[in-house]
C-alpha positions in Angstrom: 54.3 -32.1 -138.0 53.7 -29.1 -135.7 54.0 -29.7 -131.9 51.4 -27.2 -131.1 48.5 -28.2 -128.9 45.2 -27.2 -127.3 45.3 -27.0 -123.5 42.1 -26.8 -121.6 42.8 -25.9 -118.0 39.6 -27.0 -116.2 40.2 -30.5 -117.5 43.8 -30.6 -118.7 44.2 -32.3 -122.0 46.5 -32.2 -125.0 44.8 -32.4 -128.4 46.4 -32.2 -131.9 45.9 -29.0 -133.7 43.5 -28.9 -136.8 45.1 -30.1 -140.0 43.8 -27.1 -142.0 46.0 -24.0 -142.6 46.2 -21.4 -139.9 43.2 -19.1 -139.8 44.4 -15.5 -139.0 41.3 -15.1 -136.9 41.7 -18.5 -135.2 40.8 -18.5 -131.5 44.1 -18.8 -129.5 42.9 -18.0 -125.9 39.5 -18.3 -124.3 38.6 -17.5 -120.7 35.1 -18.2 -119.5 34.1 -16.9 -116.1 37.5 -17.7 -114.7 38.2 -17.2 -111.0 41.3 -18.1 -109.0 41.5 -18.5 -105.2 44.6 -18.9 -103.0 44.6 -19.9 -99.3 46.3 -17.4 -97.1 47.4 -17.9 -93.4 47.9 -14.9 -91.2 50.8 -16.5 -89.2 54.1 -18.1 -90.2 53.6 -21.9 -90.1 56.6 -22.8 -88.0 56.6 -20.2 -85.3 56.2 -21.5 -81.7 52.8 -19.8 -81.3 51.5 -21.5 -84.4 52.7 -24.9 -83.2 51.0 -24.3 -79.9 47.7 -23.5 -81.6 47.9 -26.8 -83.5 48.7 -28.7 -80.3 45.8 -27.1 -78.4 43.3 -27.6 -81.2 43.1 -23.9 -82.0 44.8 -24.1 -85.4 44.2 -21.2 -87.7 41.9 -21.8 -90.6 43.2 -20.4 -93.9 41.5 -17.4 -95.5 40.6 -17.4 -99.2 42.0 -14.7 -101.4 40.6 -14.3 -104.9 43.0 -12.4 -107.2 40.7 -13.1 -110.2 36.9 -13.2 -110.3 34.6 -14.1 -113.2 36.9 -13.0 -115.9 35.9 -13.8 -119.5 37.4 -12.8 -122.9 38.7 -14.2 -126.2 42.0 -13.6 -127.9 42.5 -14.4 -131.6 45.7 -15.2 -133.6 47.9 -12.3 -134.3 46.4 -9.9 -131.7 48.6 -8.0 -129.3 46.9 -7.6 -126.0 48.1 -5.3 -123.2 47.1 -6.0 -119.6 47.0 -3.0 -117.2 45.9 -2.5 -113.7 47.3 -1.4 -110.3 49.4 -3.7 -108.2 47.4 -6.6 -106.9 44.7 -6.4 -109.5 45.4 -9.9 -110.8 47.6 -9.2 -113.9 50.4 -11.8 -113.1 47.8 -14.4 -112.0 46.1 -14.0 -115.4 49.3 -14.7 -117.3 50.2 -17.6 -115.0 46.8 -19.2 -115.7 47.2 -18.6 -119.4 50.6 -20.2 -119.4 49.3 -23.3 -117.5 51.5 -22.5 -114.5 48.4 -22.5 -112.4 44.8 -23.8 -112.8 41.5 -21.9 -112.2 39.5 -22.5 -109.1 36.3 -21.9 -111.2 35.7 -21.4 -114.9 37.2 -22.7 -118.1 40.5 -21.8 -119.9 41.4 -23.0 -123.4 44.8 -22.1 -125.0 45.9 -23.3 -128.5 49.5 -23.5 -129.7 53.1 -23.3 -128.5 53.3 -20.9 -125.5 56.5 -18.9 -124.7 56.0 -17.6 -121.2 58.3 -14.9 -119.8 56.6 -14.5 -116.5 59.4 -13.7 -114.0 63.0 -12.6 -114.0 65.1 -15.7 -114.5 62.2 -18.1 -114.3 63.4 -21.6 -115.1 67.1 -20.6 -114.8 69.0 -22.7 -112.3 71.6 -20.5 -110.5 74.5 -22.9 -110.9 73.9 -23.5 -114.6 75.7 -21.6 -117.2 73.9 -19.3 -119.6 74.3 -21.8 -122.3 72.9 -24.7 -120.2 69.9 -22.5 -119.2 69.2 -21.9 -122.9 69.3 -25.6 -123.6 67.1 -26.5 -120.7 64.6 -23.7 -121.3 64.5 -24.3 -125.0 63.7 -28.0 -124.4 60.9 -27.0 -122.0 59.5 -24.7 -124.6 59.3 -27.5 -127.2 62.5 -27.2 -129.2 64.5 -30.3 -130.2 68.3 -30.4 -129.5 69.0 -29.8 -133.1 66.7 -26.8 -133.2 68.3 -25.4 -130.0 71.8 -25.8 -131.6 70.7 -24.1 -134.8 69.3 -21.1 -132.9 71.9 -20.8 -130.2 74.0 -18.2 -132.1 71.0 -16.0 -132.8 69.8 -16.3 -129.1 73.3 -15.3 -127.8 73.6 -12.5 -130.3 70.2 -11.0 -129.6 70.9 -11.2 -125.8 74.3 -9.5 -126.2 75.8 -12.0 -123.8 78.5 -13.8 -125.9 81.2 -13.2 -123.2 79.0 -14.6 -120.4 77.4 -17.8 -121.8 79.8 -20.1 -119.9 79.2 -18.1 -116.6 76.7 -19.4 -114.0 73.6 -17.3 -114.1 73.8 -16.6 -110.4 76.4 -14.0 -111.4 74.1 -12.3 -113.9 72.5 -8.9 -113.2 68.7 -8.5 -113.5 69.2 -6.9 -116.9 71.3 -9.9 -118.1 68.7 -12.4 -116.9 65.9 -10.4 -118.7 67.9 -10.3 -121.9 68.6 -14.0 -121.9 65.0 -15.0 -121.0 63.5 -12.7 -123.6 65.9 -13.9 -126.3 65.1 -17.6 -125.6 61.4 -16.9 -125.6 61.3 -15.0 -128.9 63.5 -17.6 -130.7 61.1 -20.6 -130.0 58.7 -19.7 -132.9 55.8 -19.3 -130.4 52.1 -19.1 -131.3 51.6 -17.2 -128.0 54.2 -15.0 -126.2 53.4 -13.9 -122.7 55.5 -11.1 -121.2 55.1 -10.0 -117.6 56.9 -6.6 -116.9 60.2 -7.9 -118.1 60.5 -5.0 -120.6 60.8 -2.7 -117.6 64.2 -4.2 -116.6 67.4 -3.3 -118.3 68.7 -0.4 -120.3 66.7 1.7 -122.6 68.5 0.5 -125.7 67.6 -3.1 -125.1 64.0 -2.2 -124.3 63.8 -0.6 -127.7 65.3 -3.7 -129.2 62.7 -5.8 -127.6 59.9 -3.6 -128.9 61.3 -3.9 -132.4 61.3 -7.7 -132.0 57.7 -7.7 -130.7 56.6 -5.7 -133.8 58.4 -8.3 -136.0 56.6 -11.1 -134.2 53.3 -9.3 -134.7 53.9 -9.1 -138.4 54.5 -12.9 -138.4 51.1 -13.4 -136.8 52.3 -14.3 -133.3 49.8 -13.6 -130.6 51.3 -11.5 -127.8 50.0 -10.7 -124.3 52.0 -8.5 -122.1 51.7 -6.7 -118.7 53.0 -3.2 -118.6 52.7 0.0 -116.5 53.9 2.0 -119.4 50.7 3.4 -120.9 52.5 4.8 -123.9 54.0 1.4 -124.9 50.6 -0.2 -124.5 49.0 2.3 -126.8 51.7 2.0 -129.3 52.0 -1.8 -129.5 48.6 -3.1 -128.7 45.4 -3.9 -130.6 43.4 -4.2 -127.4 43.8 -3.6 -123.7 42.4 -5.6 -120.8 42.1 -3.4 -117.7 41.9 -5.5 -114.5 40.5 -3.8 -111.4 40.2 -5.6 -108.0 40.4 -9.0 -109.8 37.7 -8.3 -112.3 37.8 -7.4 -116.0 36.9 -3.7 -115.8 37.5 -2.7 -119.4 38.3 -4.6 -122.7 38.7 -2.4 -125.7 40.6 0.3 -127.7 44.1 1.0 -126.3 43.7 4.8 -126.5 40.3 4.9 -124.8 41.1 2.4 -122.1 44.6 3.7 -121.2 43.4 7.3 -121.1 40.6 6.3 -118.7 43.0 4.3 -116.6 45.4 7.2 -116.3 42.6 9.6 -115.4 41.5 7.2 -112.6 45.1 7.0 -111.3 45.1 10.8 -111.2 
């Protein structure tokens, strides 16, 4: 039986998937008027002046920062979606919400299927663990059984090109090595939804091209892919749709050529 699930983030639940065969136009992600707020303090919490403010009753009230505001869209099975926008526009927050790493302050999020999030360099890798141990831990977190991890270990290591370093603690890995291992684990978990946040910008050109080839292969298999990129050319080449975030709001949702061209014109 499949271990996929539906996750609804405004009231977190896990529901079994429908018994029917997969519909190629099945809804995989839905955002309905999603907003996310963070509390921000202007001063460091343990500085002497901050302690004195607390003792004298003049403690600072946090300010709310809203990286996303009233964002709505649907993503269907097999779509490849690019997310673009300037720094601070809410791109990473969007993917974190989609992955279930954070919950919306307002609105509703529904995600169906096994999610493979690749949201930060070395995310989930413990520095003192070896590369092999990190694969085992992350594979388990992504829903693989020990037997499945063992069966895929060779393919993961080969794709990452790290055969000589799998018994080395990852604290000694370069950023490129971390990106290669993280990407390799994610794409070998048979995900329904692959989330990639700027990881393709790390590492050498040859491995980036290898990742793009793998993404195209996953697309052909019907995997839904959402990735953040500042590379307009890659977005136009790989994506069926583009979401352009601007000041925390969904500014455009449409054809990659049209949206990316307008985005680049705005950037000047």
